[in-house]
C-alpha positions in Angstrom: 114.3 157.0 84.7 115.0 159.1 81.6 112.4 161.4 80.1 111.7 159.3 77.0 111.1 156.2 79.2 108.7 158.3 81.4 106.8 159.5 78.3 106.5 155.9 77.0 105.3 154.6 80.4 102.7 157.4 80.7 101.6 156.9 77.1 101.3 153.1 77.7 99.2 153.5 80.8 97.1 156.3 79.5 96.4 154.5 76.2 95.5 151.3 78.0 93.2 153.0 80.4 91.5 155.0 77.6 91.1 151.8 75.6 89.3 150.1 78.6 86.9 153.1 78.9 86.1 153.7 75.3 86.2 150.1 74.2 82.9 149.4 75.9 81.0 151.9 73.7 81.3 150.1 70.4 80.1 146.9 72.1 76.8 148.5 73.3 76.2 151.1 70.6 74.3 150.5 67.4 76.5 148.5 64.9 77.5 150.6 62.0 76.5 153.9 63.7 78.8 156.9 63.7 79.4 156.5 67.5 80.3 152.8 66.9 82.8 153.6 64.2 84.4 156.6 66.0 84.9 154.9 69.4 86.0 151.7 67.6 88.7 153.8 65.8 89.8 155.4 69.1 90.1 151.9 70.6 92.1 150.7 67.7 94.7 153.5 67.9 94.9 153.2 71.7 95.8 149.5 71.3 98.4 150.4 68.7 100.0 152.8 71.2 99.9 150.2 73.9 101.6 147.6 71.7 104.3 150.0 70.4 105.1 151.4 73.9 105.2 147.8 75.3 107.9 147.0 72.8 110.0 149.9 74.0 109.4 149.3 77.7 110.4 145.7 77.7 114.0 146.6 77.0 114.1 148.5 80.3 112.1 146.0 82.3 112.6 142.5 81.0 110.2 141.1 83.6 107.4 142.7 81.6 108.1 140.4 78.6 104.9 138.4 79.3 102.8 141.6 79.2 104.5 142.5 75.9 103.1 139.3 74.3 99.7 140.0 75.8 99.9 143.5 74.1 100.8 141.8 70.8 97.9 139.3 71.2 95.5 142.1 72.0 96.6 144.4 69.1 96.6 141.6 66.6 93.0 140.8 67.5 92.2 144.5 67.1 94.2 144.8 63.9 92.7 141.7 62.2 89.2 142.6 63.6 89.4 145.9 61.8 90.9 144.6 58.6 88.4 141.8 58.3 85.7 144.3 57.6 87.2 144.5 54.1 85.5 141.2 53.4 82.2 143.0 53.4 82.9 143.8 49.8 83.3 140.6 47.8 85.8 142.2 45.4 88.1 143.2 48.2 91.2 141.0 48.4 93.6 140.5 51.3 96.8 142.4 50.9 100.5 141.8 51.7 99.9 143.7 55.0 97.3 141.1 56.1 99.6 138.3 55.2 102.6 139.8 56.9 100.6 140.5 60.1 99.3 136.9 60.2 102.7 135.3 59.7 104.2 137.6 62.4 101.4 136.6 64.8 102.2 133.0 64.1 105.9 133.7 64.8 105.0 135.5 68.0 102.9 132.6 69.2 105.8 130.2 68.6 108.1 132.4 70.6 105.6 132.4 73.4 105.4 128.6 73.2 109.2 128.4 73.4 109.2 130.6 76.5 106.7 128.3 78.1 108.9 125.3 77.3 111.9 127.1 78.8 109.8 127.7 82.0 109.0 124.0 82.2 112.7 123.1 81.9 113.5 125.7 84.6 111.0 123.9 86.8 113.0 120.7 86.6 116.2 122.5 87.5 115.0 124.9 90.2 111.9 123.0 91.4 109.6 126.0 90.9 107.7 127.6 88.1 105.8 130.9 87.9 102.2 131.2 86.8 103.5 133.1 83.8 105.4 130.1 82.5 102.2 128.1 82.3 100.2 130.9 80.9 102.6 131.2 78.0 101.2 128.0 76.6 97.6 129.2 77.0 98.0 132.5 75.3 100.3 131.1 72.7 97.6 128.6 71.8 95.0 131.3 71.4 97.2 133.5 69.2 98.5 130.6 67.1 94.9 129.2 66.5 93.6 132.6 65.3 96.7 133.6 63.3 96.8 130.1 61.6 93.1 130.5 60.7 93.9 133.9 59.2 96.7 132.4 57.1 94.2 129.8 55.8 91.5 132.5 55.2 93.9 134.6 53.2 94.8 131.7 51.0 91.3 130.3 50.7 88.7 133.0 51.5 86.0 130.8 50.1 86.5 128.5 53.1 85.6 131.2 55.6 84.0 129.8 58.7 81.0 132.1 58.3 81.1 132.5 54.5 80.0 135.9 53.4 79.2 136.8 57.0 82.8 136.3 58.0 83.4 140.1 58.1 80.6 140.5 60.6 81.2 137.7 63.0 85.0 137.9 62.7 84.9 141.6 63.6 82.8 140.9 66.7 85.0 138.1 68.0 88.3 139.8 67.3 87.5 143.2 68.7 85.9 141.7 71.8 88.8 139.4 72.2 91.2 142.4 72.0 89.2 144.1 74.8 89.3 140.9 76.9 93.1 140.6 76.6 93.5 144.3 77.5 91.2 143.9 80.6 93.2 140.8 81.6 96.5 142.6 81.5 95.1 145.6 83.4 93.6 143.3 86.1 96.8 141.4 86.5 99.0 144.4 86.8 96.8 146.1 89.4 96.0 143.1 91.6 99.4 143.3 93.3 98.3 146.6 94.9 95.5 144.9 96.8 96.1 144.8 100.6 95.5 141.1 100.9 97.2 139.7 97.9 96.9 136.0 97.3 97.9 133.8 94.4 94.3 132.9 93.8 93.6 136.5 93.1 96.3 136.3 90.3 94.7 133.2 88.9 91.3 135.0 88.9 92.7 138.0 87.2 94.3 135.9 84.4 91.3 133.6 83.9 88.0 135.3 84.7 88.1 138.0 82.0 88.7 135.3 79.4 86.1 132.9 80.7 83.3 135.4 81.3 84.2 137.3 78.1 84.3 134.1 76.0 80.8 133.2 77.3 79.5 136.6 76.4 81.1 136.5 72.9 79.5 133.0 72.4 76.1 134.3 73.5 76.4 137.3 71.1 77.3 135.1 68.2 74.3 132.9 68.9 72.1 135.9 69.2 73.0 137.3 65.8 72.9 133.8 64.2 69.3 133.5 65.4 68.4 137.2 64.6 69.4 136.8 61.0 68.0 133.3 60.8 71.4 131.7 60.4 71.2 129.6 63.6 70.3 126.4 61.7 72.7 127.0 58.8 76.1 125.4 58.8 78.9 127.9 58.7 80.2 126.6 55.4 76.8 127.2 53.8 76.6 130.8 55.0 78.3 131.9 51.8 75.1 131.2 49.9 73.4 133.9 52.1 73.8 137.6 51.4 74.9 140.1 54.0 72.2 142.6 53.2 70.3 141.7 56.3 73.1 142.8 58.6 74.0 146.1 56.9 
């Protein structure tokens, strides 16, 4: 293993581990506080390092291709979750960077779907299929749905799911989604070191973070909708409500 590869591997592992540790702080700290912003920024750049190093590492270990796409999914959630805060100011417009990121994410999701299709065809020829082959479809669907929504949002910001509150709810769901994807990758990589490794453990590592995390995100969204008395308002009507109550 050459020196550069070692540096990339150490950087990838260190950034991912730090992201898992520091990523919890923005979730539990006061929204908008200095601590929230600082730890959120650290989490963002950790995810950027994880994604960039994953691109490099996959050339030396093709078997980590699946984890590369998880890194892309996680960083896109993190990237878009940060950029969507720009919608807090009504005069702020989406930029070419936002459009390019959204279209690249759509492209990545289609590649993931293609890899899933290839795995299915391999099943017919070899009679076996790995769990990764099926998971390609699952994660491709998640990335495609979110990236496609972003493309629509960029073209028609007035149709935002949460109206003027899109920056708030979008930031929560995307940043938490990024953390869940990171936790999923971490759990999957490390379950193989368990003394009694079973395929059910792999399934749990791939699914439980998303299931539990998704439930917690849903509960958080409902909490804030109720807190700011938006629980009985249709999302498309939220644009008639100001965001002053959340600031």
